N, C-alpha and C positions, 0 to 999 in steps of 0.2 A: 068397390075398388080396394085393392090391397096395398098398393104402393102409391106414393105421391112425392113430387119434388116441390118443396116450398121455398119461398124467398123471405128471409128476415135478417136484419142487421147487415145488409149488403152482401150476404152469402146465400148459397143455395144448399139445401139439405135433402137427401133422399131418406124418406121416413116410411114406416109401416106401422100398423096398429100394434101397440105394446112396446114400441121402441122408446128408449131413454136417450135423449140427445142434449148435448151441451151447446147452447146458443149464446149470442150476445145478450147482455142484460136487458130486460124489458122494463121500461119506466113504469113505476107505480104498481108493479106486480110483486106479491109476496108469496111465500110457500102456501100451497093449497088453492091458489087462485086458478080460475079457468082462463084459458087463452084461446083466441080464435084467429087463425091465419087465413087471410083472404087471398093472398098472392100465391095461388097454386099454379105452377107452371106445367105440370104433367101428372096424369093419373094413369095407372095400369093395373091389370089383374095379375095375380101371382103367376099364372101360366104364360102371360105375355100375349094372349090372343086379343085382348081388348085394351087398346092404348089410345088415350086422348091427350093431344098436345095443344097447349094454348098459344095464342099469338098476340101478346106475350103471355097473358094469363087466361085461365079458364074461368068463364063467367059462372056465377051461382054455384061455385064449388068452394068448400071450406074444410080446413083441418082443425079439429077441436083437440085441445091438449090441456094438461094440468101441470102447473109448476110444482116440481118435486123439491127442488133445492135452489137456493140463491147463495152464491158465494164468490170467492176469488180464486183464480188459478195460482199455480206456483210462481214464485218471484223470478223474473227475468232480469239479469244484471247487464247493464250496458256502460260504455265508457265514451266520453268525449275527450279527445286528445289533440292538442295543437303543438306541433314541433317547434323547438327553439324558443318558446316563450314560457316554459314551465306552467303551462295551462292544462290542467287535467281535471276531469270531473267524473266521478262514478255515480251512477244512479240505478235505482231499482224500479220495477213496474209490476203490478199485479192486476191482471185483466179481470174485471167483474164478468160473471156469467150467470145464466139461469139454466138449470137442468129441467127439461120438460119430459113428460110421458104422453105419447100420442094415444088418444082415446077413440077417435072416430074420424074417418075420412069421408 
């Protein structure tokens, strides 16, 4: 199989072998670690002739990947404001992520 849809971190990603994908941070994983995704929702061949859809996941199918980088994304600035009370608050947030490279489906 050449394509797969995996579920991790509450999101779904369309991946193929050799892809680098930024996903939600994986607990306890550092750069160079191997990762195994067992929640595979769909697999397909590149030409689209062979497609297998799970209900909701495909049994005995895994996607193997390697963690390439662990970091934080760009800062997002937000504000809390309440009128007529002089109540204002500015805050920033940097979402942690893990960049993976898909090795095998």
